[in-house]
C-alpha angles and dihedrals in degrees: 000000000000111000089213088078115085127261115231132214109204122186132190114195109207140189123162091335102139093129096067105010096102091057090054095047093047092050090057099040092047093058112127090223106074103182097108145091120228126208129184114199111194122196096215101289119202097197130068095291096107092050089053091049091049091054088062095043094122092056102040116083098206137002136169135177117206139123114278141172095264141291097311093050088054091050093050090051091051097045090047087066095040120114095187126123089214124047130201138148134210120199121235095258099041130084134228106221121235116279093008094129091047092055094044093046091052091049095051091046091054094040105047093166094055116101102181135031125182133180141180129297131224118216117220132179129238090278093052093253114150114252108171143308126257108218117205130189146205112299127208118221118282092009088099091063094055101038101056125243097295093097094080133036112225098212090053096051126101127180141176116266094226090061092046091055091045091056093053096251123255121344103236092198085082119071101192111008106048091107088058089051090051093049091049088057089051094052100044094049105091092201092061116088119208138179137196114221114197096223130104110248102171148014121237113208117224114207139132095258098061116118091236090056097043097044103029095140092051090051092052092049091051092048090051091050092050093050090055089059092067135051126240134174136229093244089058090056091051094047090046092056092048091049091047093053092048091046093053091050093048093046090062085079093050133032106341092075087074089054091053090051089049091053094047092048091049091051090049089226098130127033116244096247089058091049089056089050090053090049093054091044089055093058092044087053089053088059089072094053118099097242099047136063122185113170117235088232093056114105123214120187121193132196128187117303094005122146133209113192114182131175129208127289093029118148121199108186132208124297092019113145120203112185119190118199124198115301092002130142134201122194119190118189128216123292093014123151122202104191130211124300095018118145120203114186107189110205100161121338129346123184121190111189123225121275090026125143120206105199130220120290094015119148119206122183135013095351090056089083088075092072098041111106096199101047092174090071092070136039121249092268128040101217103172123045127175123186109186126226120279091020129149115198136173136172092281097047102035094100089070092063102043112105108188121195091247098046134074125237121285131206100039095326 
């Protein structure tokens, strides 16, 4: 693995989380990018959490179970031991999406002056079923203070350790909103560079036992207290509202359509097969927009809870087949061309970086096994695929850009 790519410190704070903890741990350990250390800081759980952690002992770099002063105290303890250049944390009921570390590592390598990157967040239910995606946006300085903490999703945020230590870590006087306090410090410091990346990096689990659900009033009080610490101006409020209106309109062409489908399905107003028809119609509609081109001869097949996230200037040529299986997601970055006769079979999560060209007759996904000589190297299904930015791949070269969950990076990764 190329040492030029950053080393991550990932922490999971944990307390009586045996119900969902395995999902969280697996989502970290199954990342295709392996240049990280993983800590689990337990607050003295009395359920089966510690037994679960012990079962992963060979793959977890550090763990401790002792009483602490809350989640942020646990995070500070963990990050104090961390040797990573990039810090992040994933709570014990959330999930880090496939290839997230690969995408973030590539970004930080190409953007050495950037200190913080944040992306979008999927919402899932207690049974890990996809609900909808929360789409964020670029934020101007000080707007974050006024607007409340909904402008950035914590599990999809990654920052440089040197900046974290400079900002005095998490304030443990807060029980639920210290991450908001930290992000405010990021955004108001003019020396800190940040970037929004329109890709889902994590899944946030919605259930009745989350801290944000159980202690909602406490969270709001802490957020209000934090906002009073910092100054903001009337013009920032006005600009924030304008940006918010524009963002909501723009997001209709991206992720929020999934949220609309979720609402309609929950209300039992429209049968599922009609929802799928609306979904296909949406992408056909995009074909008439200036920045998209989806050939009329391209075929897109959806199954339940599948996602199609496409950025501007994407061209999908004729005879392309995109097949979505259940609970699968496809992300296509800007300025990407998928040429004729390409098949993309999306089993889990596929990310195609911006400025990529997928050449004729390429096969990406499950069917790709048919052209692998040594089939024992891979499992029967390729579930996680990552095509880096500025890549050109065809049927002969595609092996170089397949990052399977059980293999390490190739080509300087």
